[in-house]
Jmol script that loads the backbone (N, CA, C; Angstrom):
load data "model"
ATOM      1  N   UNK A   1      76.587 -14.011 117.042  1.00  0.00           N
ATOM      2  CA  UNK A   1      75.278 -13.481 117.348  1.00  0.00           C
ATOM      3  C   UNK A   1      74.583 -12.988 116.085  1.00  0.00           C
ATOM      4  N   UNK A   2      75.298 -12.248 115.231  1.00  0.00           N
ATOM      5  CA  UNK A   2      74.712 -11.730 113.996  1.00  0.00           C
ATOM      6  C   UNK A   2      74.305 -12.869 113.064  1.00  0.00           C
ATOM      7  N   UNK A   3      75.127 -13.913 113.016  1.00  0.00           N
ATOM      8  CA  UNK A   3      74.840 -15.034 112.132  1.00  0.00           C
ATOM      9  C   UNK A   3      73.550 -15.745 112.563  1.00  0.00           C
ATOM     10  N   UNK A   4      73.353 -15.919 113.859  1.00  0.00           N
ATOM     11  CA  UNK A   4      72.139 -16.559 114.368  1.00  0.00           C
ATOM     12  C   UNK A   4      70.910 -15.709 114.053  1.00  0.00           C
ATOM     13  N   UNK A   5      71.045 -14.404 114.171  1.00  0.00           N
ATOM     14  CA  UNK A   5      69.937 -13.505 113.879  1.00  0.00           C
ATOM     15  C   UNK A   5      69.569 -13.558 112.397  1.00  0.00           C
ATOM     16  N   UNK A   6      70.564 -13.585 111.538  1.00  0.00           N
ATOM     17  CA  UNK A   6      70.319 -13.666 110.096  1.00  0.00           C
ATOM     18  C   UNK A   6      69.639 -14.990 109.748  1.00  0.00           C
ATOM     19  N   UNK A   7      70.098 -16.080 110.359  1.00  0.00           N
ATOM     20  CA  UNK A   7      69.486 -17.390 110.116  1.00  0.00           C
ATOM     21  C   UNK A   7      68.039 -17.401 110.615  1.00  0.00           C
ATOM     22  N   UNK A   8      67.803 -16.838 111.784  1.00  0.00           N
ATOM     23  CA  UNK A   8      66.457 -16.788 112.350  1.00  0.00           C
ATOM     24  C   UNK A   8      65.515 -15.982 111.457  1.00  0.00           C
ATOM     25  N   UNK A   9      65.958 -14.846 110.990  1.00  0.00           N
ATOM     26  CA  UNK A   9      65.140 -14.021 110.096  1.00  0.00           C
ATOM     27  C   UNK A   9      64.896 -14.751 108.771  1.00  0.00           C
ATOM     28  N   UNK A  10      65.910 -15.423 108.254  1.00  0.00           N
ATOM     29  CA  UNK A  10      65.762 -16.189 107.011  1.00  0.00           C
ATOM     30  C   UNK A  10      64.752 -17.320 107.144  1.00  0.00           C
ATOM     31  N   UNK A  11      64.814 -18.037 108.260  1.00  0.00           N
ATOM     32  CA  UNK A  11      63.858 -19.120 108.501  1.00  0.00           C
ATOM     33  C   UNK A  11      62.450 -18.557 108.632  1.00  0.00           C
ATOM     34  N   UNK A  12      62.304 -17.449 109.329  1.00  0.00           N
ATOM     35  CA  UNK A  12      60.999 -16.817 109.496  1.00  0.00           C
ATOM     36  C   UNK A  12      60.417 -16.386 108.147  1.00  0.00           C
ATOM     37  N   UNK A  13      61.223 -15.781 107.317  1.00  0.00           N
ATOM     38  CA  UNK A  13      60.767 -15.368 105.985  1.00  0.00           C
ATOM     39  C   UNK A  13      60.403 -16.586 105.141  1.00  0.00           C
ATOM     40  N   UNK A  14      61.200 -17.654 105.219  1.00  0.00           N
ATOM     41  CA  UNK A  14      60.904 -18.873 104.466  1.00  0.00           C
ATOM     42  C   UNK A  14      59.585 -19.493 104.915  1.00  0.00           C
ATOM     43  N   UNK A  15      59.329 -19.510 106.213  1.00  0.00           N
ATOM     44  CA  UNK A  15      58.069 -20.058 106.721  1.00  0.00           C
ATOM     45  C   UNK A  15      56.870 -19.235 106.248  1.00  0.00           C
ATOM     46  N   UNK A  16      57.013 -17.925 106.265  1.00  0.00           N
ATOM     47  CA  UNK A  16      55.926 -17.060 105.801  1.00  0.00           C
ATOM     48  C   UNK A  16      55.667 -17.290 104.313  1.00  0.00           C
ATOM     49  N   UNK A  17      56.709 -17.380 103.517  1.00  0.00           N
ATOM     50  CA  UNK A  17      56.542 -17.623 102.087  1.00  0.00           C
ATOM     51  C   UNK A  17      55.902 -18.982 101.819  1.00  0.00           C
ATOM     52  N   UNK A  18      56.322 -20.002 102.556  1.00  0.00           N
ATOM     53  CA  UNK A  18      55.715 -21.332 102.404  1.00  0.00           C
ATOM     54  C   UNK A  18      54.234 -21.293 102.756  1.00  0.00           C
ATOM     55  N   UNK A  19      53.895 -20.596 103.827  1.00  0.00           N
ATOM     56  CA  UNK A  19      52.487 -20.470 104.216  1.00  0.00           C
ATOM     57  C   UNK A  19      51.680 -19.805 103.108  1.00  0.00           C
ATOM     58  N   UNK A  20      52.197 -18.732 102.537  1.00  0.00           N
ATOM     59  CA  UNK A  20      51.473 -18.018 101.489  1.00  0.00           C
ATOM     60  C   UNK A  20      51.287 -18.880 100.242  1.00  0.00           C
ATOM     61  N   UNK A  21      52.295 -19.662  99.889  1.00  0.00           N
ATOM     62  CA  UNK A  21      52.192 -20.535  98.721  1.00  0.00           C
ATOM     63  C   UNK A  21      51.152 -21.624  98.961  1.00  0.00           C
ATOM     64  N   UNK A  22      51.191 -22.255 100.125  1.00  0.00           N
ATOM     65  CA  UNK A  22      50.226 -23.310 100.442  1.00  0.00           C
ATOM     66  C   UNK A  22      48.818 -22.733 100.541  1.00  0.00           C
ATOM     67  N   UNK A  23      48.678 -21.566 101.142  1.00  0.00           N
ATOM     68  CA  UNK A  23      47.371 -20.920 101.256  1.00  0.00           C
ATOM     69  C   UNK A  23      46.797 -20.636  99.873  1.00  0.00           C
ATOM     70  N   UNK A  24      47.597 -20.144  98.980  1.00  0.00           N
ATOM     71  CA  UNK A  24      47.133 -19.856  97.623  1.00  0.00           C
ATOM     72  C   UNK A  24      46.745 -21.147  96.900  1.00  0.00           C
ATOM     73  N   UNK A  25      47.555 -22.191  97.055  1.00  0.00           N
ATOM     74  CA  UNK A  25      47.290 -23.453  96.366  1.00  0.00           C
ATOM     75  C   UNK A  25      46.004 -24.104  96.861  1.00  0.00           C
ATOM     76  N   UNK A  26      45.739 -24.031  98.142  1.00  0.00           N
ATOM     77  CA  UNK A  26      44.563 -24.693  98.701  1.00  0.00           C
ATOM     78  C   UNK A  26      43.279 -23.914  98.469  1.00  0.00           C
ATOM     79  N   UNK A  27      43.338 -22.603  98.490  1.00  0.00           N
ATOM     80  CA  UNK A  27      42.121 -21.807  98.479  1.00  0.00           C
ATOM     81  C   UNK A  27      41.932 -20.970  97.225  1.00  0.00           C
ATOM     82  N   UNK A  28      42.684 -21.220  96.186  1.00  0.00           N
ATOM     83  CA  UNK A  28      42.470 -20.450  94.961  1.00  0.00           C
ATOM     84  C   UNK A  28      41.185 -20.927  94.298  1.00  0.00           C
ATOM     85  N   UNK A  29      40.395 -20.013  93.843  1.00  0.00           N
ATOM     86  CA  UNK A  29      39.153 -20.357  93.176  1.00  0.00           C
ATOM     87  C   UNK A  29      37.969 -20.516  94.097  1.00  0.00           C
ATOM     88  N   UNK A  30      38.159 -20.425  95.396  1.00  0.00           N
ATOM     89  CA  UNK A  30      37.056 -20.534  96.342  1.00  0.00           C
ATOM     90  C   UNK A  30      36.741 -19.133  96.839  1.00  0.00           C
ATOM     91  N   UNK A  31      35.550 -18.675  96.541  1.00  0.00           N
ATOM     92  CA  UNK A  31      35.146 -17.338  96.970  1.00  0.00           C
ATOM     93  C   UNK A  31      33.852 -17.439  97.758  1.00  0.00           C
ATOM     94  N   UNK A  32      33.724 -16.595  98.738  1.00  0.00           N
ATOM     95  CA  UNK A  32      32.520 -16.655  99.565  1.00  0.00           C
ATOM     96  C   UNK A  32      31.367 -15.976  98.854  1.00  0.00           C
ATOM     97  N   UNK A  33      30.173 -16.512  99.065  1.00  0.00           N
ATOM     98  CA  UNK A  33      28.951 -15.918  98.537  1.00  0.00           C
ATOM     99  C   UNK A  33      28.016 -15.695  99.711  1.00  0.00           C
ATOM    100  N   UNK A  34      27.315 -14.584  99.689  1.00  0.00           N
ATOM    101  CA  UNK A  34      26.441 -14.228 100.806  1.00  0.00           C
ATOM    102  C   UNK A  34      25.061 -14.844 100.637  1.00  0.00           C
ATOM    103  N   UNK A  35      24.476 -15.211 101.772  1.00  0.00           N
ATOM    104  CA  UNK A  35      23.099 -15.699 101.817  1.00  0.00           C
ATOM    105  C   UNK A  35      22.311 -14.708 102.655  1.00  0.00           C
ATOM    106  N   UNK A  36      21.196 -14.253 102.135  1.00  0.00           N
ATOM    107  CA  UNK A  36      20.280 -13.411 102.902  1.00  0.00           C
ATOM    108  C   UNK A  36      18.874 -13.745 102.409  1.00  0.00           C
ATOM    109  N   UNK A  37      18.345 -14.857 102.909  1.00  0.00           N
ATOM    110  CA  UNK A  37      17.086 -15.361 102.392  1.00  0.00           C
ATOM    111  C   UNK A  37      16.286 -16.000 103.516  1.00  0.00           C
ATOM    112  N   UNK A  38      15.007 -15.760 103.559  1.00  0.00           N
ATOM    113  CA  UNK A  38      14.105 -16.346 104.556  1.00  0.00           C
ATOM    114  C   UNK A  38      14.563 -16.079 105.985  1.00  0.00           C
ATOM    115  N   UNK A  39      15.152 -14.946 106.222  1.00  0.00           N
ATOM    116  CA  UNK A  39      15.570 -14.596 107.572  1.00  0.00           C
ATOM    117  C   UNK A  39      16.929 -15.136 107.965  1.00  0.00           C
ATOM    118  N   UNK A  40      17.596 -15.853 107.082  1.00  0.00           N
ATOM    119  CA  UNK A  40      18.922 -16.390 107.380  1.00  0.00           C
ATOM    120  C   UNK A  40      19.969 -15.497 106.730  1.00  0.00           C
ATOM    121  N   UNK A  41      21.040 -15.272 107.435  1.00  0.00           N
ATOM    122  CA  UNK A  41      22.157 -14.504 106.906  1.00  0.00           C
ATOM    123  C   UNK A  41      23.427 -15.303 107.139  1.00  0.00           C
ATOM    124  N   UNK A  42      24.283 -15.321 106.163  1.00  0.00           N
ATOM    125  CA  UNK A  42      25.540 -16.033 106.320  1.00  0.00           C
ATOM    126  C   UNK A  42      26.333 -15.996 105.035  1.00  0.00           C
ATOM    127  N   UNK A  43      27.391 -16.760 105.017  1.00  0.00           N
ATOM    128  CA  UNK A  43      28.241 -16.876 103.839  1.00  0.00           C
ATOM    129  C   UNK A  43      28.514 -18.351 103.586  1.00  0.00           C
ATOM    130  N   UNK A  44      28.696 -18.684 102.343  1.00  0.00           N
ATOM    131  CA  UNK A  44      29.116 -20.037 102.031  1.00  0.00           C
ATOM    132  C   UNK A  44      30.208 -19.974 100.975  1.00  0.00           C
ATOM    133  N   UNK A  45      30.945 -21.054 100.880  1.00  0.00           N
ATOM    134  CA  UNK A  45      32.066 -21.122  99.958  1.00  0.00           C
ATOM    135  C   UNK A  45      31.783 -22.221  98.941  1.00  0.00           C
ATOM    136  N   UNK A  46      32.021 -21.923  97.692  1.00  0.00           N
ATOM    137  CA  UNK A  46      31.744 -22.900  96.646  1.00  0.00           C
ATOM    138  C   UNK A  46      32.738 -22.739  95.498  1.00  0.00           C
ATOM    139  N   UNK A  47      32.896 -23.787  94.750  1.00  0.00           N
ATOM    140  CA  UNK A  47      33.658 -23.735  93.518  1.00  0.00           C
ATOM    141  C   UNK A  47      32.682 -23.920  92.366  1.00  0.00           C
ATOM    142  N   UNK A  48      33.045 -23.453  91.199  1.00  0.00           N
ATOM    143  CA  UNK A  48      32.150 -23.524  90.049  1.00  0.00           C
ATOM    144  C   UNK A  48      31.820 -24.958  89.657  1.00  0.00           C
ATOM    145  N   UNK A  49      32.733 -25.898  89.864  1.00  0.00           N
ATOM    146  CA  UNK A  49      32.508 -27.266  89.395  1.00  0.00           C
ATOM    147  C   UNK A  49      31.626 -28.096  90.323  1.00  0.00           C
ATOM    148  N   UNK A  50      31.104 -27.530  91.417  1.00  0.00           N
ATOM    149  CA  UNK A  50      30.227 -28.297  92.300  1.00  0.00           C
ATOM    150  C   UNK A  50      28.780 -27.812  92.237  1.00  0.00           C
ATOM    151  N   UNK A  51      28.478 -27.000  91.262  1.00  0.00           N
ATOM    152  CA  UNK A  51      27.119 -26.476  91.124  1.00  0.00           C
ATOM    153  C   UNK A  51      26.154 -27.622  90.816  1.00  0.00           C
ATOM    154  N   UNK A  52      24.958 -27.568  91.398  1.00  0.00           N
ATOM    155  CA  UNK A  52      23.907 -28.578  91.221  1.00  0.00           C
ATOM    156  C   UNK A  52      24.320 -29.957  91.728  1.00  0.00           C
ATOM    157  N   UNK A  53      25.096 -30.005  92.791  1.00  0.00           N
ATOM    158  CA  UNK A  53      25.481 -31.259  93.429  1.00  0.00           C
ATOM    159  C   UNK A  53      25.111 -31.191  94.899  1.00  0.00           C
ATOM    160  N   UNK A  54      25.226 -32.311  95.576  1.00  0.00           N
ATOM    161  CA  UNK A  54      24.882 -32.385  96.991  1.00  0.00           C
ATOM    162  C   UNK A  54      25.727 -31.416  97.797  1.00  0.00           C
ATOM    163  N   UNK A  55      25.118 -30.765  98.778  1.00  0.00           N
ATOM    164  CA  UNK A  55      25.819 -29.775  99.597  1.00  0.00           C
ATOM    165  C   UNK A  55      25.769 -30.177 101.065  1.00  0.00           C
ATOM    166  N   UNK A  56      26.765 -29.756 101.795  1.00  0.00           N
ATOM    167  CA  UNK A  56      26.804 -29.919 103.243  1.00  0.00           C
ATOM    168  C   UNK A  56      26.663 -28.533 103.843  1.00  0.00           C
ATOM    169  N   UNK A  57      25.724 -28.377 104.748  1.00  0.00           N
ATOM    170  CA  UNK A  57      25.483 -27.079 105.373  1.00  0.00           C
ATOM    171  C   UNK A  57      25.926 -27.150 106.823  1.00  0.00           C
ATOM    172  N   UNK A  58      26.815 -26.262 107.208  1.00  0.00           N
ATOM    173  CA  UNK A  58      27.275 -26.177 108.589  1.00  0.00           C
ATOM    174  C   UNK A  58      26.632 -24.962 109.227  1.00  0.00           C
ATOM    175  N   UNK A  59      25.963 -25.186 110.330  1.00  0.00           N
ATOM    176  CA  UNK A  59      25.292 -24.090 111.020  1.00  0.00           C
ATOM    177  C   UNK A  59      26.024 -23.849 112.324  1.00  0.00           C
ATOM    178  N   UNK A  60      26.534 -22.639 112.497  1.00  0.00           N
ATOM    179  CA  UNK A  60      27.277 -22.316 113.709  1.00  0.00           C
ATOM    180  C   UNK A  60      26.567 -21.284 114.538  1.00  0.00           C
ATOM    181  N   UNK A  61      27.246 -20.818 115.534  1.00  0.00           N
ATOM    182  CA  UNK A  61      26.679 -19.789 116.385  1.00  0.00           C
ATOM    183  C   UNK A  61      26.887 -20.067 117.848  1.00  0.00           C
ATOM    184  N   UNK A  62      27.823 -20.925 118.161  1.00  0.00           N
ATOM    185  CA  UNK A  62      28.093 -21.203 119.566  1.00  0.00           C
ATOM    186  C   UNK A  62      27.208 -22.307 120.116  1.00  0.00           C
ATOM    187  N   UNK A  63      27.293 -22.513 121.400  1.00  0.00           N
ATOM    188  CA  UNK A  63      26.582 -23.605 122.054  1.00  0.00           C
ATOM    189  C   UNK A  63      25.074 -23.453 121.900  1.00  0.00           C
ATOM    190  N   UNK A  64      24.546 -22.267 122.166  1.00  0.00           N
ATOM    191  CA  UNK A  64      23.099 -22.067 122.114  1.00  0.00           C
ATOM    192  C   UNK A  64      22.640 -21.639 120.731  1.00  0.00           C
ATOM    193  N   UNK A  65      23.374 -20.767 120.093  1.00  0.00           N
ATOM    194  CA  UNK A  65      22.950 -20.242 118.792  1.00  0.00           C
ATOM    195  C   UNK A  65      22.886 -21.305 117.712  1.00  0.00           C
ATOM    196  N   UNK A  66      23.801 -22.257 117.728  1.00  0.00           N
ATOM    197  CA  UNK A  66      23.808 -23.307 116.714  1.00  0.00           C
ATOM    198  C   UNK A  66      22.558 -24.153 116.762  1.00  0.00           C
ATOM    199  N   UNK A  67      22.120 -24.536 117.957  1.00  0.00           N
ATOM    200  CA  UNK A  67      20.894 -25.333 118.102  1.00  0.00           C
ATOM    201  C   UNK A  67      19.678 -24.551 117.631  1.00  0.00           C
ATOM    202  N   UNK A  68      19.588 -23.306 118.016  1.00  0.00           N
ATOM    203  CA  UNK A  68      18.446 -22.473 117.625  1.00  0.00           C
ATOM    204  C   UNK A  68      18.346 -22.353 116.111  1.00  0.00           C
ATOM    205  N   UNK A  69      19.456 -22.000 115.465  1.00  0.00           N
ATOM    206  CA  UNK A  69      19.413 -21.795 114.022  1.00  0.00           C
ATOM    207  C   UNK A  69      19.236 -23.107 113.279  1.00  0.00           C
ATOM    208  N   UNK A  70      19.747 -24.202 113.814  1.00  0.00           N
ATOM    209  CA  UNK A  70      19.524 -25.501 113.177  1.00  0.00           C
ATOM    210  C   UNK A  70      18.040 -25.854 113.189  1.00  0.00           C
ATOM    211  N   UNK A  71      17.352 -25.591 114.296  1.00  0.00           N
ATOM    212  CA  UNK A  71      15.914 -25.858 114.374  1.00  0.00           C
ATOM    213  C   UNK A  71      15.138 -24.939 113.433  1.00  0.00           C
ATOM    214  N   UNK A  72      15.518 -23.671 113.386  1.00  0.00           N
ATOM    215  CA  UNK A  72      14.846 -22.734 112.484  1.00  0.00           C
ATOM    216  C   UNK A  72      15.022 -23.151 111.027  1.00  0.00           C
ATOM    217  N   UNK A  73      16.224 -23.568 110.691  1.00  0.00           N
ATOM    218  CA  UNK A  73      16.499 -24.002 109.324  1.00  0.00           C
ATOM    219  C   UNK A  73      15.691 -25.253 108.992  1.00  0.00           C
ATOM    220  N   UNK A  74      15.611 -26.192 109.932  1.00  0.00           N
ATOM    221  CA  UNK A  74      14.857 -27.421 109.701  1.00  0.00           C
ATOM    222  C   UNK A  74      13.374 -27.125 109.492  1.00  0.00           C
ATOM    223  N   UNK A  75      12.846 -26.139 110.183  1.00  0.00           N
ATOM    224  CA  UNK A  75      11.435 -25.791 110.021  1.00  0.00           C
ATOM    225  C   UNK A  75      11.171 -25.153 108.659  1.00  0.00           C
ATOM    226  N   UNK A  76      12.137 -24.394 108.140  1.00  0.00           N
ATOM    227  CA  UNK A  76      11.950 -23.712 106.854  1.00  0.00           C
ATOM    228  C   UNK A  76      12.051 -24.695 105.692  1.00  0.00           C
ATOM    229  N   UNK A  77      12.846 -25.740 105.873  1.00  0.00           N
ATOM    230  CA  UNK A  77      13.071 -26.704 104.788  1.00  0.00           C
ATOM    231  C   UNK A  77      12.007 -27.708 104.832  1.00  0.00           C
TER     232      UNK A  77
END
end "model"
wireframe off; spacefill off
backbone 0.3
color backbone group
């Protein structure tokens, strides 16, 4: 019983460490920046090497909110 518990705890710790390593590797250097302009508020994520290049904008807010904000954004642009 003790051996199974030790193995289970070891596997759990290994999985957590693997997650942290992969998370750091994938998301290092990406920091969120706030937008508060023309009535829009939100955050976006960018890396320094993509400045002045084509961007993809994702507008969320649920079933109804996403449509509303997408139309508002289209009118401002």
